[in-house]
NUDO-905750 format. One record per residue (C-alpha): x, y, z. Coordinates in pm, whole numbers, plus 50000, padded with zeros to 5 digits. Each point is the difference from the previous one (the first is absolute). Last residue first. Layout:
NUDO-905750
XYZ;...
END
This chain:
NUDO-905750
573879456658619;500865018350301;503235015650023;503504995750202;502695023649937;503734983550063;502234983150223;502364971849865;498264965150008;499754989049630;503935002649963;500414969049770;499105016949670;503275016049893;501934964350076;497574984549727;498834966450091;497235014650193;498165004049659;500634962749904;498594989550339;496965023749984;497414973849899;496495016049940;496565002350126;496654994249942;500485002749622;497435013849748;501134989849674;500274963450167;502984982849766;499964991949675;502515030449941;502304986450193;502384982749762;499785028949739;500485025450259;503094987850155;501025034150163;496815005450144;498475033850116;499715017649673;498494971749791;497604995750299;498615032949956;499644996849622;498344967850060;497545014550238;499095025949747;499664977549699;497524976650228;497655031850028;499175010750374;497044992350140;501484972650226;502155025450164;497775009850294;499304963750025;503354994050113;499625023750307;497044982950133;501694964849971;502885010650235;503204992849909;499755026549771;500225028250259;498305028949906;496634995550207;501864982250279;502235030350059;503675005549938;501885020650241;503045013649825;503665006150012;501835018749750;501854987449701;503745004449899;501284966149861;497755007449714;498324974649741;497815018649758;496124994149958;499525036450085;501774994450328;501134964150089;501394988250328;497765015550254;501054992350350;497054984250225;498395003650330;496984974449952;496775006250061;497804967350093;501885000050338;498415035050067;502325021550193;502914983449843;502964989650253;502634992849757;501235013549715;501484989749635;497474985849800;501195002849627;498025019549738;499274997349638;497665019649781;496474995849882;498475020449691;496825021749910;500475025250306;497565001450282;499075031250132;501345016150323;500225033749820;503654999549994;499834968249822;499574967050099;501984968049964;498344963949962;502134973150181;502304970949961;501884990850310;503094979550026;500824986850332;503035011050182;498674998550341;497254975550004;496235014649927;497474993750280;501245023750233;503104992350154;499865014450373;496064999350032;500214964549879;502424989250265;497625015050292;497144984449838;501894967850009;500755004450353;496545006750100;498784967949827;502594975250146;500924976549756;498214964849897;496875009850191;498184992649677;499045037649964;503895005850060;500714977449703;497565018649774;501505035650125;503804987649934;498814982649629;498265030249938;503375022050102;501974977449729;497555006849722;502285030049879;502164975849862;497624983149779;500755021249715;503564985149969;498324965149944;501124969450132;501204973149771;501784980450230;499515004050373;503305016650153;497945032150080;501965030250065;496605025150095;498174968250074;502264979150217;501125035750139;496515007750143;499834966350200;503675002150133;499585037650085;496694987250185;501704970950192;502935016750105;498805029150206;496714980750053;501964978150254;499635028950255;496404996049984;499854965350124;496424995249866;501524995649696;501864964150085;502814986049777;501865036350034;500154990650369;502824976949958;502135021249805;499655032150192;500504982450355;502964982249870;501595031749889;498845016750322;501694970950185;503315005549782;499885037350120;499554991650356;502704977649981;502325028849829;498985022150293;501294975650254;503334993649827;500445040049967;499505005350353;502354974450102;502505011849776;499245035050095;500724987650371;503164980349891;501555028949833;502734988049781;498485005249636;498314984549731;496804983450074;498714974049751;496655000149827;497314974250077;498474969949783;500654999449624;500234963049916;499074987650324;496725020150065;499195015949701;501034966549803;498104979850222;496835020549994;500275001749625;500344962149978;496804994850173;498135026249804;501214985049672;499344965450106;496025007050088;499635021849696;501144974249754;498254971850173;496715020049969;500985009049634;500444964249917;496964987650135;498035030849851;501284995149636;502785023849916;499585027149762;503055002049781;502945026050100;502514971850075;499764986349627;500804963750040;503134981649879;501985002050347;500444959550011;497794998750292;497735026749903;500625040149975;497545011250285;499684967050211;503994994149942;500825034850075;498024996350330;502184972350123;503175016549868;499275030250197;499765031549815;496425003750070;500845003450369;501065034949907;496715013449966;499575025250268;503865007849977;499465035749877;497125004750235;501694986650298;503195019849977;497915031149935;497884997150293;503234992250202;501475031149861;496935021550055;499334989350356;502984995150220;502895023649814;497345028149857;497945001750299;503335003550208;501285027649802;503654994249951;499865004649614;498375036650058;502685008950253;502834988949763;498215020449688;500055031850236;497655023750182;497304975449997;496315014049952;498294974150232;501734971450154;497774972750111;499904989250332;496154999550019;499874975549703;502804978850170;497394993350263;497044996849761;501554974749804;501164977550269;496415004550155;498174989149712;496825020549989;499865010849658;497015013549840;500225034550133;499365017749634;503665015550007;501334970450111;498314978549736;500885027149751;503914999750066;500144958750024;498245002049669;502305020749842;502954981250139;498284968749867;499525013149658;504045001849982;500264965350111;497754989349721;501665017849718;503434986550090;498654965750024;498075004749666;502525006649784;501754966449915;496934979949955;498485027849771;502814998649791;499724962049980;495945004449921;500665024449759;502304974849781;497734997149700;500115040449968;497885030550018;499895013950355;503655001150059;501075010150346;501925034350002;496635019350016;498734979850290;503385000950216;500135038749915;496405006550136;500154982450309;503595020750074;498635032549853;496654998350178;502204992250337;501855029049946;497495021949922;497954991350360;503195005550152;500255032449844;496285010850129;500624985950338;503325021950041;503134990550127;500464970349777;500334964049989;499514979449692;503094992849805;502054999150344;497564973550125;500264978249718;503795002250020;499704992350370;498094970149921;502524985949727;502965006150252;498334978350286;499654973149735;503615001749903;500945000650396;497614971850076;501444976249696;503445010150117;499064991350368;498864963649898;502864992649820;502395010550257;497944979250261;500454967749746;503755005649982;500215006350386;497974968150049;502384980549776;502975013050168;498724991550323;499134965549891;503364996049843;501835010950298;498144978050217;500574967649787;503985011150011;499635003650402;498574966150012;502604982449756;503055015650220;497984986750290;500174964649838;503515002949915;500965009350365;498064971550117;496515001350229;497615006549749;496865009150142;498935024849759;500984984049704;496754986949904;497865031450075;502175022649792;500154978249714;496064999350033;499795036550026;502085000849667;497584974249829;496815019150105;501565031649857;500724981349670;496604987649983;498345032250057;502475018749741;498824973449752;496225007650047;500555033950023;501965008749686;497095001749743;498085021150256;503085023450047;500695003049629;496365008349954;500175027150250;502835017449862;498325000349675;496985012850148;502285029150192;501875008649660;503734986349990;499814973849739;502945011249826;499094983749697;496655018149978;496294994250033;498655027850227;497875007850309;500765023050294;503355015049858;498685001649665;496805022350106;502415022850161;501945002949690;496805007049791;499465028650269;503315015149973;499895000949621;496695018250017;501245025050244;503315007749781;498125002749709;499574972849743;500254998249632;498685004749675;500735034849860;502304985849727;496754982149884;498475034749880;496305000750038;
END
């Protein structure tokens, strides 16, 4: 592969930038999570400052002299400016969070269901394919990517649960009935009540579900009092419980006070009243989502909880988690449902959408010839489609043909008997000579001498390097679909 061709398509770059807008570590500190960390860090001092200003106003209130009145007026002015500055900061955070939500919807919305499914698959797949899977900083990469990934899954689950009539929340159903179908313009689509009052607040909540972890009290648990601990280490039971409790409370406070409601722009008193009422209802919905996510019996809470659990496996921040455990994310969901930790029907709706193999996962498979006979080799493919008819049979895009990488592959359905993730498929290749398996491996890996001691019959592959080439980044264009 020519190193000069390494790069990013416009779409891939836009997704990377969106991830950075949500969670990053930069000198500018303008990501949503950096803004929250700053807010938490300053909150104690600002609270004290507010109390001092209120005290100054109160202590000068009854002054009778002209000098005393001037001091009172000055104190009132300082308090007003302080509150105005605080409100401007809150509205700026709200605005930037809202813009990120709009960008996600712009990337996923479409006129047809097929195009929408392709958009969702492309976004989820790109997030996984641009997140390193073999690197000592995998946990750090995953931590930054997981918020966008989870939020995207929340939208998918919302659609699935509504289609399966599993949502009874009056607020959601009221706006669902008002949704704009087949919008004639982008402006009309953007003003859809279902988009504005259900999808946007769902995304806001999902993106900031873990924001309480940015609070200094939680960081002291994760990193230790002096900041020397590894934040991704396994916490003991008491530490974990305290961390979750504090994180939840600070998340609630941030969503309510640090983000809050939007501000009306205009001169109509009636419009202002309607807008403010809608914003209050939207914030109540946000609070309902975050609070009910703790209780699986409240079906609406599964909109957050199921994607959160799934994402914790696919984009794990646990140290040393192997790439080939990613397809076990759905098994984790099913086991949680068996223990009533998640709603079983909601879990099944979710699995029907995503299947057992995450978007962007690297599949190794045995191809067939024109007579449907197995060939004496394996090839590479990448999962690129949602809503598989069978969760165990992923929709994929071929990444190699005749043991050569290609950016012009076709879509195919890879059955259990030929998907090397499953033992029965790997057994087919066990009769093959070691020499032949090494020959195949030598053609599919660039650093063969370093990797020839790995499994000769791999149950999956890492497509990160393949996807780093701009010409390989359009895995979702329309093409023929075959059954393998």
